[in-house]
C-alpha positions in Angstrom: 133.8 136.0 106.8 130.8 135.6 109.2 127.4 134.9 108.9 125.0 136.9 111.6 121.8 136.3 112.8 119.9 139.2 114.5 116.6 139.1 116.0 114.3 142.1 114.4 112.1 142.2 117.9 114.5 140.5 120.5 117.7 142.2 119.1 119.4 139.1 120.0 122.7 138.6 117.7 124.8 136.0 116.9 128.0 136.0 114.7 129.5 132.6 113.3 132.5 132.7 111.4 132.4 130.9 108.3 135.1 129.9 105.5 133.0 128.9 102.4 130.0 129.9 101.3 128.5 126.4 101.8 128.8 126.5 105.5 125.7 128.6 105.6 123.3 125.7 105.9 125.6 124.6 109.1 125.6 127.9 110.6 121.1 128.0 110.3 121.2 124.6 111.8 123.4 125.4 114.7 121.7 128.8 115.6 118.2 127.4 115.0 119.1 124.7 117.6 120.6 127.1 120.0 118.2 129.7 119.9 115.2 128.1 118.3 113.4 128.6 115.0 112.6 132.1 113.8 109.5 133.5 112.2 111.4 134.7 108.8 114.8 134.7 107.1 115.8 138.2 105.8 119.0 137.4 103.4 120.9 139.8 100.8 120.1 136.9 98.2 123.5 134.7 97.9 123.3 131.3 96.2 124.0 129.7 99.5 121.0 131.1 101.0 118.6 130.1 98.2 120.2 126.8 97.6 117.8 123.8 97.7 119.0 122.4 100.9 118.4 125.5 102.8 114.8 125.7 101.2 114.3 122.5 102.5 115.2 123.7 105.9 113.3 126.4 105.8 110.2 124.8 104.5 110.5 122.0 107.0 110.6 124.6 110.1 107.8 126.5 108.2 110.4 130.0 108.6 109.2 132.4 105.5 112.1 133.5 103.2 
């Protein structure tokens, strides 16, 4: 599986290989560390992206979902 992060305005894209759904939070944090926090996160609504830990990261960095 792969997790894609694509800037809507900048069109910068990053792809991270993941083996489990739980790896989403790690790839999100890695991408924030590499590229900086985004204004919002648009997802397909999978449970890993809606987890409490992911929501806490988004709230802490003021990222809309």
